[in-house]
ChimeraX commands (.cxc) that place a marker at each C-alpha (Angstrom):
marker #1 position 122.17,45.36,109.68 radius 0.5
marker #1 position 123.64,47.87,107.26 radius 0.5
marker #1 position 122.11,48.94,103.98 radius 0.5
marker #1 position 124.01,49.26,100.73 radius 0.5
marker #1 position 125.04,52.86,101.53 radius 0.5
marker #1 position 126.57,51.84,104.84 radius 0.5
marker #1 position 123.74,53.14,107.08 radius 0.5
marker #1 position 121.65,51.16,109.48 radius 0.5
marker #1 position 117.87,51.14,109.32 radius 0.5
marker #1 position 117.90,53.13,112.55 radius 0.5
marker #1 position 120.08,55.81,110.96 radius 0.5
marker #1 position 117.75,55.99,107.96 radius 0.5
marker #1 position 114.72,56.38,110.27 radius 0.5
marker #1 position 116.50,59.20,112.10 radius 0.5
marker #1 position 117.25,60.92,108.81 radius 0.5
marker #1 position 113.62,60.52,107.70 radius 0.5
marker #1 position 112.44,62.02,110.98 radius 0.5
marker #1 position 114.86,64.93,110.60 radius 0.5
marker #1 position 113.53,65.50,107.07 radius 0.5
marker #1 position 109.96,65.51,108.40 radius 0.5
marker #1 position 110.95,67.95,111.15 radius 0.5
marker #1 position 112.66,70.21,108.62 radius 0.5
marker #1 position 109.55,70.19,106.41 radius 0.5
marker #1 position 107.38,71.07,109.41 radius 0.5
marker #1 position 109.70,73.96,110.23 radius 0.5
marker #1 position 109.57,75.16,106.63 radius 0.5
marker #1 position 105.75,75.12,106.70 radius 0.5
marker #1 position 105.74,76.95,110.02 radius 0.5
marker #1 position 108.09,79.57,108.59 radius 0.5
marker #1 position 105.81,80.04,105.58 radius 0.5
marker #1 position 102.84,80.64,107.90 radius 0.5
marker #1 position 104.88,83.10,109.95 radius 0.5
marker #1 position 105.94,84.92,106.78 radius 0.5
marker #1 position 102.29,85.20,105.71 radius 0.5
marker #1 position 101.37,86.60,109.12 radius 0.5
marker #1 position 104.23,89.08,108.96 radius 0.5
marker #1 position 103.06,90.24,105.53 radius 0.5
marker #1 position 99.53,90.77,106.86 radius 0.5
marker #1 position 100.89,92.80,109.78 radius 0.5
marker #1 position 103.01,94.86,107.38 radius 0.5
marker #1 position 99.88,95.67,105.36 radius 0.5
marker #1 position 98.08,96.78,108.52 radius 0.5
marker #1 position 101.07,98.90,109.54 radius 0.5
marker #1 position 101.06,100.57,106.11 radius 0.5
marker #1 position 97.35,101.40,106.53 radius 0.5
marker #1 position 97.98,102.85,109.98 radius 0.5
marker #1 position 100.97,104.85,108.71 radius 0.5
marker #1 position 98.83,106.23,105.90 radius 0.5
marker #1 position 96.12,107.23,108.36 radius 0.5
marker #1 position 98.68,108.93,110.59 radius 0.5
marker #1 position 100.11,110.83,107.61 radius 0.5
marker #1 position 96.63,112.00,106.63 radius 0.5
marker #1 position 95.95,113.17,110.17 radius 0.5
marker #1 position 99.24,115.09,110.23 radius 0.5
marker #1 position 98.34,116.84,106.97 radius 0.5
marker #1 position 94.86,117.72,108.23 radius 0.5
marker #1 position 96.30,118.96,111.51 radius 0.5
marker #1 position 98.71,121.20,109.63 radius 0.5
marker #1 position 95.87,122.59,107.48 radius 0.5
marker #1 position 93.79,123.34,110.59 radius 0.5
marker #1 position 96.77,124.92,112.35 radius 0.5
marker #1 position 97.45,127.12,109.32 radius 0.5
marker #1 position 93.79,128.13,109.15 radius 0.5
marker #1 position 93.69,129.19,112.80 radius 0.5
marker #1 position 97.05,130.90,112.56 radius 0.5
marker #1 position 95.72,132.90,109.61 radius 0.5
marker #1 position 92.50,133.75,111.47 radius 0.5
marker #1 position 94.55,134.80,114.50 radius 0.5
marker #1 position 96.58,137.17,112.33 radius 0.5
marker #1 position 93.38,138.54,110.77 radius 0.5
marker #1 position 91.93,139.30,114.20 radius 0.5
marker #1 position 95.22,140.79,115.41 radius 0.5
marker #1 position 95.34,143.13,112.40 radius 0.5
marker #1 position 91.60,143.87,112.35 radius 0.5
marker #1 position 89.95,146.94,113.80 radius 0.5
marker #1 position 87.12,146.80,116.35 radius 0.5
marker #1 position 84.37,146.73,113.73 radius 0.5
marker #1 position 85.98,143.82,111.86 radius 0.5
marker #1 position 86.51,141.84,115.08 radius 0.5
marker #1 position 82.90,142.48,116.07 radius 0.5
marker #1 position 81.74,141.31,112.66 radius 0.5
marker #1 position 83.88,138.15,112.83 radius 0.5
marker #1 position 82.56,137.30,116.29 radius 0.5
marker #1 position 78.94,137.87,115.20 radius 0.5
marker #1 position 79.43,135.53,112.23 radius 0.5
marker #1 position 81.20,132.94,114.32 radius 0.5
marker #1 position 78.85,132.87,117.28 radius 0.5
marker #1 position 75.69,133.98,115.45 radius 0.5
marker #1 position 74.55,136.69,117.84 radius 0.5
marker link #1:1,2 radius 0.2
marker link #1:2,3 radius 0.2
marker link #1:3,4 radius 0.2
marker link #1:4,5 radius 0.2
marker link #1:5,6 radius 0.2
marker link #1:6,7 radius 0.2
marker link #1:7,8 radius 0.2
marker link #1:8,9 radius 0.2
marker link #1:9,10 radius 0.2
marker link #1:10,11 radius 0.2
marker link #1:11,12 radius 0.2
marker link #1:12,13 radius 0.2
marker link #1:13,14 radius 0.2
marker link #1:14,15 radius 0.2
marker link #1:15,16 radius 0.2
marker link #1:16,17 radius 0.2
marker link #1:17,18 radius 0.2
marker link #1:18,19 radius 0.2
marker link #1:19,20 radius 0.2
marker link #1:20,21 radius 0.2
marker link #1:21,22 radius 0.2
marker link #1:22,23 radius 0.2
marker link #1:23,24 radius 0.2
marker link #1:24,25 radius 0.2
marker link #1:25,26 radius 0.2
marker link #1:26,27 radius 0.2
marker link #1:27,28 radius 0.2
marker link #1:28,29 radius 0.2
marker link #1:29,30 radius 0.2
marker link #1:30,31 radius 0.2
marker link #1:31,32 radius 0.2
marker link #1:32,33 radius 0.2
marker link #1:33,34 radius 0.2
marker link #1:34,35 radius 0.2
marker link #1:35,36 radius 0.2
marker link #1:36,37 radius 0.2
marker link #1:37,38 radius 0.2
marker link #1:38,39 radius 0.2
marker link #1:39,40 radius 0.2
marker link #1:40,41 radius 0.2
marker link #1:41,42 radius 0.2
marker link #1:42,43 radius 0.2
marker link #1:43,44 radius 0.2
marker link #1:44,45 radius 0.2
marker link #1:45,46 radius 0.2
marker link #1:46,47 radius 0.2
marker link #1:47,48 radius 0.2
marker link #1:48,49 radius 0.2
marker link #1:49,50 radius 0.2
marker link #1:50,51 radius 0.2
marker link #1:51,52 radius 0.2
marker link #1:52,53 radius 0.2
marker link #1:53,54 radius 0.2
marker link #1:54,55 radius 0.2
marker link #1:55,56 radius 0.2
marker link #1:56,57 radius 0.2
marker link #1:57,58 radius 0.2
marker link #1:58,59 radius 0.2
marker link #1:59,60 radius 0.2
marker link #1:60,61 radius 0.2
marker link #1:61,62 radius 0.2
marker link #1:62,63 radius 0.2
marker link #1:63,64 radius 0.2
marker link #1:64,65 radius 0.2
marker link #1:65,66 radius 0.2
marker link #1:66,67 radius 0.2
marker link #1:67,68 radius 0.2
marker link #1:68,69 radius 0.2
marker link #1:69,70 radius 0.2
marker link #1:70,71 radius 0.2
marker link #1:71,72 radius 0.2
marker link #1:72,73 radius 0.2
marker link #1:73,74 radius 0.2
marker link #1:74,75 radius 0.2
marker link #1:75,76 radius 0.2
marker link #1:76,77 radius 0.2
marker link #1:77,78 radius 0.2
marker link #1:78,79 radius 0.2
marker link #1:79,80 radius 0.2
marker link #1:80,81 radius 0.2
marker link #1:81,82 radius 0.2
marker link #1:82,83 radius 0.2
marker link #1:83,84 radius 0.2
marker link #1:84,85 radius 0.2
marker link #1:85,86 radius 0.2
marker link #1:86,87 radius 0.2
marker link #1:87,88 radius 0.2
marker link #1:88,89 radius 0.2
view
């Protein structure tokens, strides 16, 4: 039997089921989008931590490079003094 729009009840049920399936997919996509956003936030935190570590590493490298130059340019007394301060002997 056909309805007034020319579709059978079976066709209408199929369309309703397709609509339900589409709505389920839309909800699933929303959940996936939320998860993706959470992962992006975590990635941003990790990237920030990595950047901070790189900056600290550069500061430490500069410090030791400077100390190396100081020792290279220092005389025996200055080196002895630096070692005594460093190793407390």
